[in-house]
C-alpha positions as CSV (number, residue, x, y, z in Angstrom):
1,M,44.5,33.6,147.5
2,S,45.9,32.5,144.0
3,H,46.5,34.7,141.0
4,R,47.0,34.0,137.4
5,L,49.2,36.0,134.7
6,I,46.8,38.4,132.5
7,G,49.2,37.3,129.6
8,P,52.5,35.9,128.3
9,V,55.6,37.1,129.8
10,T,59.2,36.3,128.8
11,H,62.7,37.4,131.1
12,E,66.3,36.3,130.0
13,A,69.0,35.8,132.2
14,E,72.5,35.8,131.6
15,I,74.2,33.1,134.6
16,K,78.6,32.2,134.4
17,K,78.1,32.6,130.2
18,S,74.5,30.5,129.6
19,R,71.5,32.5,128.7
20,F,68.8,31.4,130.0
21,I,65.2,32.5,128.4
22,A,61.5,32.3,131.1
23,H,58.5,32.1,128.9
24,A,55.5,32.1,130.7
25,A,51.7,32.1,130.7
26,P,48.2,31.5,131.7
27,V,46.7,28.4,130.9
28,D,42.9,26.6,131.6
29,D,44.1,22.6,131.2
30,E,46.7,20.6,130.6
31,D,46.2,20.4,126.6
32,A,47.1,24.3,126.4
33,A,50.2,24.3,128.9
34,R,52.0,21.6,126.2
35,A,51.0,23.2,123.4
36,F,52.5,26.6,125.0
37,I,55.7,24.3,125.6
38,E,55.7,23.4,122.7
39,R,55.3,26.4,120.7
40,V,58.0,28.1,122.5
41,S,60.9,25.7,123.1
42,D,63.7,25.8,121.3
43,P,65.1,23.5,119.1
44,T,68.5,24.9,118.8
45,A,68.7,25.5,122.7
46,N,70.7,23.0,124.9
47,H,67.1,22.5,127.3
48,N,64.1,23.6,127.6
49,C,63.2,22.7,131.1
50,W,59.4,23.0,131.9
51,A,56.4,23.2,134.7
52,W,52.6,23.8,135.0
53,L,50.3,23.9,137.9
54,I,46.6,24.2,137.3
55,G,44.2,23.7,140.5
56,D,46.3,20.3,142.2
57,N,47.1,18.9,139.0
58,Y,51.5,20.2,137.8
59,R,54.2,18.4,135.7
60,F,57.5,19.4,135.5
61,D,60.5,18.5,132.9
62,D,64.5,18.5,133.3
63,D,64.8,18.0,129.9
64,G,68.4,16.7,130.3
65,E,69.2,18.5,133.0
66,P,70.3,16.3,136.2
67,G,67.3,15.6,138.1
68,G,65.4,18.3,140.3
69,T,67.7,20.9,138.9
70,A,65.6,22.1,136.7
71,G,61.7,21.5,136.2
72,R,61.0,21.2,139.9
73,P,62.7,25.0,140.8
74,I,60.5,26.0,137.8
75,L,57.3,24.6,140.3
76,Q,58.5,26.1,143.0
77,A,58.8,29.4,141.7
78,I,54.9,29.2,140.7
79,E,53.5,28.0,143.5
80,S,56.2,30.2,146.1
81,Q,54.8,33.5,144.2
82,G,50.9,31.7,144.5
83,Y,50.4,31.7,140.8
84,D,47.4,28.8,139.0
85,R,46.5,27.8,136.0
86,T,50.6,29.0,135.3
87,V,52.8,27.4,132.5
88,V,56.7,28.2,132.7
89,V,59.1,27.3,130.1
90,V,63.0,28.4,130.6
91,T,65.4,27.2,128.1
92,R,69.2,27.3,128.3
93,F,72.0,27.7,125.9
94,F,74.9,26.6,127.9
95,G,77.4,28.9,127.2
96,G,80.8,26.4,128.5
97,T,80.9,26.7,132.0
98,K,79.7,24.3,134.6
99,L,77.0,25.7,136.9
100,G,76.9,21.9,139.5
101,T,73.2,21.5,140.8
102,G,72.6,23.7,143.5
103,G,73.5,26.2,140.4
104,L,71.2,24.9,138.2
105,A,68.7,25.2,140.4
106,R,69.2,28.2,141.5
107,A,69.7,29.9,137.9
108,Y,66.2,27.4,136.5
109,G,64.3,28.7,139.4
110,G,65.6,32.3,139.7
111,T,64.5,32.8,136.0
112,A,61.5,31.5,136.4
113,N,60.9,33.5,139.9
114,E,61.9,36.8,138.3
115,A,59.3,36.5,135.0
116,L,56.5,36.1,137.4
117,R,57.7,38.6,139.9
118,T,57.7,41.5,137.4
119,A,54.6,39.9,135.7
120,E,51.1,41.5,135.8
121,S,48.3,39.1,137.2
122,T,45.1,39.1,138.8
123,P,43.0,37.5,141.3
124,I,41.7,33.8,140.6
125,V,38.2,34.2,142.2
126,P,36.6,30.7,142.9
127,K,32.8,30.1,141.5
128,V,30.3,27.7,142.0
129,R,27.6,26.5,139.8
130,L,23.9,26.7,140.5
131,R,21.2,25.7,138.6
132,L,18.1,28.4,138.8
133,N,14.7,27.6,138.3
134,L,12.3,30.3,137.9
135,P,8.6,31.0,136.4
136,F,9.0,32.8,132.9
137,E,8.1,36.4,134.3
138,F,11.4,36.5,136.7
139,V,14.1,35.7,133.9
140,G,14.9,39.5,133.7
141,A,15.6,39.4,137.6
142,A,17.7,36.7,137.6
143,H,19.9,38.6,134.7
144,H,19.7,41.6,136.5
145,A,21.2,39.7,139.9
146,L,23.7,38.2,138.1
147,S,25.3,41.0,136.8
148,E,24.9,42.3,140.3
149,F,26.5,39.9,141.9
150,G,29.3,39.3,139.3
151,G,28.0,36.1,138.0
152,E,28.1,35.0,134.1
153,K,24.8,32.4,132.0
154,L,26.4,29.6,131.1
155,S,23.0,28.3,129.4
156,E,18.9,29.1,129.5
157,D,16.0,26.3,128.6
158,Y,12.6,27.0,128.7
159,D,10.0,25.0,129.2
160,T,6.2,24.5,129.9
161,D,6.7,25.1,133.6
162,G,9.2,28.1,133.3
163,V,13.0,29.0,132.6
164,T,16.1,27.0,133.5
165,L,19.5,28.9,133.8
166,I,22.8,27.2,134.4
167,V,25.2,30.1,136.1
168,T,28.3,30.8,138.1
169,V,29.0,33.1,140.7
170,P,31.4,34.0,143.0
171,A,31.6,31.8,145.6
172,A,31.7,34.1,148.3
173,S,28.4,35.5,146.7
174,R,26.7,32.4,146.9
175,Q,24.6,33.2,150.0
176,A,23.4,36.2,149.0
177,F,22.7,35.3,145.7
178,S,20.8,32.8,145.8
179,E,18.3,34.7,149.0
180,H,18.5,37.5,146.6
181,I,16.9,35.2,143.6
182,R,14.4,33.6,145.9
183,D,13.5,36.9,146.5
184,A,13.0,38.5,143.2
185,A,11.0,35.6,142.4
186,K,8.9,35.7,145.5
187,G,9.8,32.7,146.6
188,Q,8.8,30.9,143.7
189,G,12.4,30.4,142.5
190,R,14.6,27.2,143.2
191,V,18.3,27.2,143.8
192,A,20.4,24.0,143.5
193,R,24.2,23.8,143.3
194,I,25.5,21.4,140.9
């Protein structure tokens, strides 16, 4: 199971007189990742290398370091520790000693790894979206079921036939939640995945 950071985290390392500073944060989309990269990148540094992973989407950048020595090792650090919805920027202040391609990859990846290893995280619970159609008198039962199953109401619309709720529930609880709603609504409720 993937997990995500609870909040931003920073880790600093000195490697052969170069200073490496990793900044990591949870993000929900590419715009948030790019905003974080822009916010924490230091224009006075030699390099601000980064990577982000959000579901199946990812990007990384070596920011002038030799190809494959910075962004990819940062992305590998995110993946190897099971993170998702995560962005990491590693800023380097050159200390005068060249590290070589292997040394750079170890420095960038290692700094990112250590930041993530020491960070607080929480599991990502996969959720599904459902549409509930119910007679009015069963709305209270639906709200109770949402809290019981760890669900969340996204919208609630009333019309002459009753109420339509759009909700999310943990994917592992979908079947049990659907059966509970049908039973609570005495067979008059409809539950559909959307």
